[in-house]
C-alpha positions in Angstrom: -0.4 5.0 -27.5 1.1 2.1 -25.6 -0.4 -1.3 -25.1 0.5 -2.3 -21.6 -0.4 -5.6 -19.7 -0.7 -5.4 -15.7 0.1 -8.7 -14.1 -1.0 -9.6 -10.6 -1.3 -12.9 -9.1 -2.8 -11.9 -5.7 -6.2 -13.2 -5.0 -7.2 -10.3 -2.8 -7.2 -6.7 -2.8 -4.4 -5.1 -0.8 -2.0 -2.2 -1.5 -0.2 -3.6 -4.6 -3.9 -4.2 -6.3 -4.9 -1.0 -5.6 -1.7 0.7 -6.8 -2.2 -1.2 -10.3 -5.8 -0.2 -10.7 -4.9 3.5 -9.8 -2.0 2.9 -12.2 -4.4 1.9 -15.2 -7.0 4.5 -14.3 -4.4 7.2 -14.6 -3.0 5.6 -18.0 -6.4 5.3 -19.4 -6.8 9.0 -19.0 -3.7 9.2 -21.8 -5.4 6.9 -24.1 -3.5 3.8 -23.5 -4.6 0.2 -24.0 -4.4 -1.9 -21.5 -5.2 -5.5 -20.3 -5.3 -6.5 -16.5 -4.1 -10.2 -16.3 -5.0 -11.8 -12.4 -6.8 -14.8 -11.2 -10.1 -15.9 -12.0 -12.0 -15.4 -9.2 -9.6 -12.7 -7.6 -10.9 -9.2 -5.8 -8.7 -7.7 -8.7 -10.7 -9.3 -11.7 -14.2 -8.1 -10.1 -12.7 -4.8 -9.0 -11.0 -4.3 -12.7 -14.4 -5.2 -14.3 -16.4 -3.1 -12.2 -14.2 -0.3 -13.7 -14.4 -1.1 -17.0 -11.0 -2.2 -17.6 -10.0 -5.2 -20.0 -9.4 -8.5 -17.9 -7.6 -11.5 -18.8 -8.5 -14.3 -16.1 -5.9 -17.1 -15.2 -7.7 -20.1 -14.8 -8.0 -21.3 -11.3 -6.6 -25.1 -9.9 -3.5 -24.7 -12.1 -0.5 -25.9 -10.2 2.7 -24.0 -11.1 0.6 -21.9 -13.7 1.3 -24.1 -16.5 -1.7 -23.5 -18.4 -2.1 -20.0 -17.3 1.2 -19.1 -18.7 0.3 -21.1 -21.9 -3.1 -19.4 -22.3 -1.3 -15.8 -21.6 1.3 -16.5 -24.4 -1.5 -17.4 -26.9 -3.2 -14.1 -25.9 0.0 -12.1 -26.1 0.6 -14.1 -29.5 -2.8 -12.6 -30.8 -2.6 -9.0 -29.2 1.3 -8.1 -28.7 2.0 -5.6 -26.3 4.9 -3.6 -25.7 5.0 -3.4 -22.0 4.3 -6.0 -19.5 3.7 -4.7 -15.9 4.3 -7.3 -13.2 3.2 -6.2 -10.1 4.2 -9.1 -7.6 6.5 -11.3 -7.8 4.6 -14.6 -9.1 3.2 -12.1 -11.9 6.9 -11.0 -12.8 7.7 -15.0 -13.3 4.4 -15.5 -15.3 5.2 -12.2 -17.4 9.0 -13.9 -18.3 7.6 -17.2 -19.0 4.8 -16.2 -21.1 6.7 -13.7 -23.6 10.0 -15.9 -23.6 11.3 -15.0 -27.2 8.8 -12.2 -28.0 9.9 -8.4 -28.2 7.7 -7.1 -25.1 9.8 -5.3 -22.9 9.1 -6.4 -19.0 8.7 -4.4 -15.5 8.7 -5.4 -12.1 7.5 -3.4 -9.2 8.9 -4.1 -5.7 7.3 -3.1 -3.0 7.9 -6.0 -0.4 11.1 -5.6 2.1 12.2 -9.2 2.0 14.4 -10.7 -0.2 16.0 -14.5 -0.7 19.1 -14.8 1.3 21.1 -16.2 -2.1 22.6 -13.0 -4.0 22.7 -15.1 -7.2 19.1 -16.1 -7.1 17.9 -12.4 -6.8 20.6 -11.2 -9.6 18.9 -13.9 -11.9 15.5 -13.3 -11.0 16.1 -9.3 -12.3 18.8 -10.0 -14.7 16.9 -12.0 -16.8 12.9 -11.8 -16.0 12.4 -8.2 -16.5 14.4 -5.1 -18.2 13.3 -2.7 -15.3 12.6 -2.7 -11.8 10.1 0.0 -10.0 11.3 0.2 -6.1 8.5 2.1 -4.2 10.7 4.0 -2.1 14.6 4.7 -1.7 15.2 1.7 1.1 13.5 -0.6 -1.5 16.1 0.5 -3.7 19.0 0.0 -1.6 17.8 -3.9 -0.7 18.0 -4.6 -4.4 21.3 -3.1 -4.7 22.5 -4.8 -1.9 21.3 -7.8 -3.4 23.1 -7.9 -6.6 20.9 -6.0 -8.7 22.7 -3.4 -11.0 21.6 0.3 -10.1 21.2 1.2 -13.7 18.3 -1.2 -14.0 16.4 0.5 -11.0 14.0 3.3 -10.8 12.2 4.6 -8.1 8.6 5.6 -8.2 7.0 5.6 -4.9 3.3 4.6 -4.6 0.6 7.2 -5.8 -2.4 8.2 -4.0 -5.8 10.2 -5.3 -5.9 13.4 -3.5 -9.2 14.2 -2.2 -11.0 17.2 -3.5 -12.0 18.5 -0.4 -11.8 17.1 3.5 -15.1 16.0 4.8 -17.1 18.2 7.2 -17.2 18.5 11.0 -20.9 16.8 10.7 -19.1 13.8 9.0 -16.9 13.5 11.8 -19.4 13.5 14.5 -21.7 11.0 12.5 -19.0 8.3 11.8 -17.9 8.8 15.8 -21.3 8.2 16.8 -21.7 5.2 15.0 -18.2 3.9 17.0 -19.9 5.1 20.0 -17.3 8.1 20.4 -18.2 11.6 21.0 -15.9 14.7 20.6 -14.2 14.3 23.9 -12.3 11.2 22.9 -8.9 11.5 21.0 -9.2 8.9 18.5 -6.6 6.9 16.8 -7.0 4.8 13.6 -4.9 2.3 11.5 -5.9 0.6 8.3 -4.3 -2.3 6.8 -4.0 -6.0 6.2 -4.0 -8.0 9.5 -0.6 -9.8 8.8 2.4 -10.0 11.1 4.2 -7.1 9.6 1.6 -4.4 9.8 1.7 -4.7 13.9 -1.9 -4.3 14.7 -1.2 -6.5 18.3 1.7 -3.6 18.6 -1.1 -1.3 18.7 -3.6 -3.3 20.8 -0.6 -3.5 23.7 -0.5 0.6 23.3 -4.1 0.7 24.0 -3.6 -0.9 27.6 -0.6 1.3 28.1 -3.0 4.3 26.9 -5.9 3.5 29.1 -3.7 4.8 32.4 -1.7 7.4 30.6 -4.7 9.1 28.2 -8.1 7.3 29.3 -10.1 9.2 27.0 -7.6 7.8 23.8 -9.8 5.2 21.7 -8.3 3.0 19.0 -10.0 2.0 15.7 -8.4 -0.5 13.4 -9.8 -1.1 9.8 -8.8 -3.8 7.5 -8.9 -7.8 7.1 -6.4 -10.8 7.0 -5.0 -13.7 8.5 -4.8 -12.3 11.8 -7.9 -10.3 12.3 -9.7 -13.2 14.1 -7.1 -13.7 16.8 -6.6 -10.0 17.3 -10.8 -9.9 17.7 -11.1 -12.7 20.1 -7.7 -12.0 22.0 -7.2 -10.9 25.6 -6.0 -8.0 24.3 -9.0 -6.5 22.8 -11.1 -8.1 25.9 -9.0 -6.1 28.3 -9.0 -2.9 26.3 -13.1 -3.5 26.1 -14.8 0.0 25.4 -11.7 1.4 24.1 -10.9 -0.4 20.9 -12.9 -1.0 17.8 -12.3 -3.7 14.7 -14.2 -2.4 11.8 -13.2 -5.0 9.2 -12.9 -3.8 5.5 -13.8 -0.2 5.1 -15.1 1.1 1.7 -15.5 4.7 2.6 -11.7 5.8 3.6 -12.4 9.6 3.7 -15.2 9.2 6.2 -12.8 6.9 8.1 -10.3 9.2 8.3 -12.4 12.0 8.9 -13.3 10.5 12.2 -9.8 9.9 13.4 -7.6 12.4 15.4 -4.3 10.6 14.7 -3.3 7.9 12.4 -0.6 5.5 13.2 1.6 3.0 11.3 2.9 0.4 13.8 4.8 -1.5 10.9 7.6 -4.1 11.5 8.1 -3.8 7.7 7.1 -1.0 5.2 8.3 -0.6 1.6 6.9 2.5 1.4 3.3 3.1 3.2 0.4 4.3 1.1 -1.8 4.1 3.8 0.2 6.6 5.8 0.2 8.9 2.5 -3.7 8.3 2.1 -4.3 9.7 6.3 -1.8 12.7 5.7 -4.0 13.7 2.4 -7.1 13.7 4.3 -5.3 15.9 7.0 -4.1 13.6 9.3 -0.8 13.7 11.4 1.1 10.3 11.5 2.7 8.0 14.4 4.9 5.5 12.1 7.5 3.2 13.1 11.0 4.0 11.9 11.5 1.2 9.7 11.5 1.0 5.6 10.3 3.5 3.5 8.0 5.1 6.2 11.0 7.6 7.0 10.7 9.0 3.3 6.8 9.8 3.9 6.8 10.9 7.5 8.8 14.1 8.3 9.2 13.9 11.9 8.8 17.0 13.9 7.0 18.3 10.7 4.3 15.9 9.8 4.4 13.3 12.6 6.6 11.1 14.9 8.5 8.4 14.2 9.1 5.4 16.8 11.0 2.3 17.1 9.2 -0.7 15.8 7.9 -3.7 18.1 7.7 -1.3 21.1 3.9 -0.4 22.2 5.5 1.7 25.1 7.2 4.1 22.5 3.6 4.1 20.2 1.6 5.3 23.1 4.2 8.0 24.4 3.6 9.2 20.9 0.0 9.4 21.2 0.5 11.0 24.3 2.7 13.6 23.1 0.5 14.2 19.8 -2.7 14.8 22.2 -1.1 16.9 24.4 -0.8 19.6 21.9 -3.6 20.4 19.5 -2.5 23.4 18.0 1.1 21.1 17.3 -1.3 18.5 15.9 -2.9 20.8 14.0 0.3 22.3 12.3 1.6 18.8 11.5 -1.7 18.2 9.9 -1.3 20.9 7.5 2.1 19.9 6.8 1.1 16.4 6.2 -1.3 17.5 3.4 1.5 19.2 1.6 3.9 16.5 1.8 1.3 14.2 0.4 0.9 15.9 -2.5 4.3 15.2 -3.3 2.9 11.6 -4.1 0.0 12.2 -6.2 -1.5 9.9 -9.1 -0.8 11.7 -11.9 2.8 12.0 -10.5 3.4 8.2 -10.1 1.6 8.0 -13.7 4.1 10.4 -15.5 7.0 8.7 -13.7 5.8 5.2 -14.8 4.7 6.4 -18.3 8.6 8.0 -18.7 9.9 4.5 -17.8 7.9 2.9 -20.6 8.7 5.5 -23.4 12.5 5.2 -22.3 12.6 1.4 -22.2 10.9 1.3 -25.4 13.1 4.0 -27.2 15.6 2.9 -30.1 
């Protein structure tokens, strides 16, 4: 049995926090003892407690996390953990400072694509603060190497997904579509993700305007919250595309969301891997994605979807038109995507992560 502390400083429940929870659930099945370290009042704290995970809440209103680092250090001295797994950059710093002088081994997950310009800073961060780095894609691995991180320190372990036991029925599809105001004749395209600049929802909204002429039956559904959602909801793009666009906010039942779609899009400007696309593929959807980051590593062009240039509403719209033009090919791509998604199952992710932990702990 291993003793593992998962550390994350995010206050919202986004991709990194969901991956932390997914890994913790899988490791719990193996009997490992775990504690989730996160900010008090965060969505991760609430979800972790809801799922029966042990949670250590970092104090709020703590500039520089000085008090939280001291409290975490006391916790680790009282109950030592063999592995400290940081799931974001600030969590990596917290793990390092709280465990200085201890025998704990530190692992850092890297999901984001932006890196500091100074190579010396990168070498210090990953040379001193952790014993191993998990890159969620080959693209992230190459970024780390180019910034001065030693190759031997990096392990590529893609994010995992929960595979559905079965796909929702056509009855679910019709019910959800009806709730959105759509019928069987519309070609419904969807995306789920945080409304942030790198996710490219603004590109999707511009593509919807292009589709109003090229594919009048096209409908766009965007799910998620984030700092740019209010602007998207009130912006001219949505008004101009009135009746063809739906902004849903946070969606809890993703299987039902996917069931109502004909096609999934990832118009990202940057993407470490793209677990939302993987989830969509696992639920039987072909994908149109930007040719950026780790997305080409999961979306196989000409087999499970289409890859388009980033920041191009015209290219995105044209790929959607092509997808809608041949339903037999779309169905074939969907089936291929299901098979591809199985290579990223949560149990495979857990096996690779657990193997890394054990290699680090070996004499």
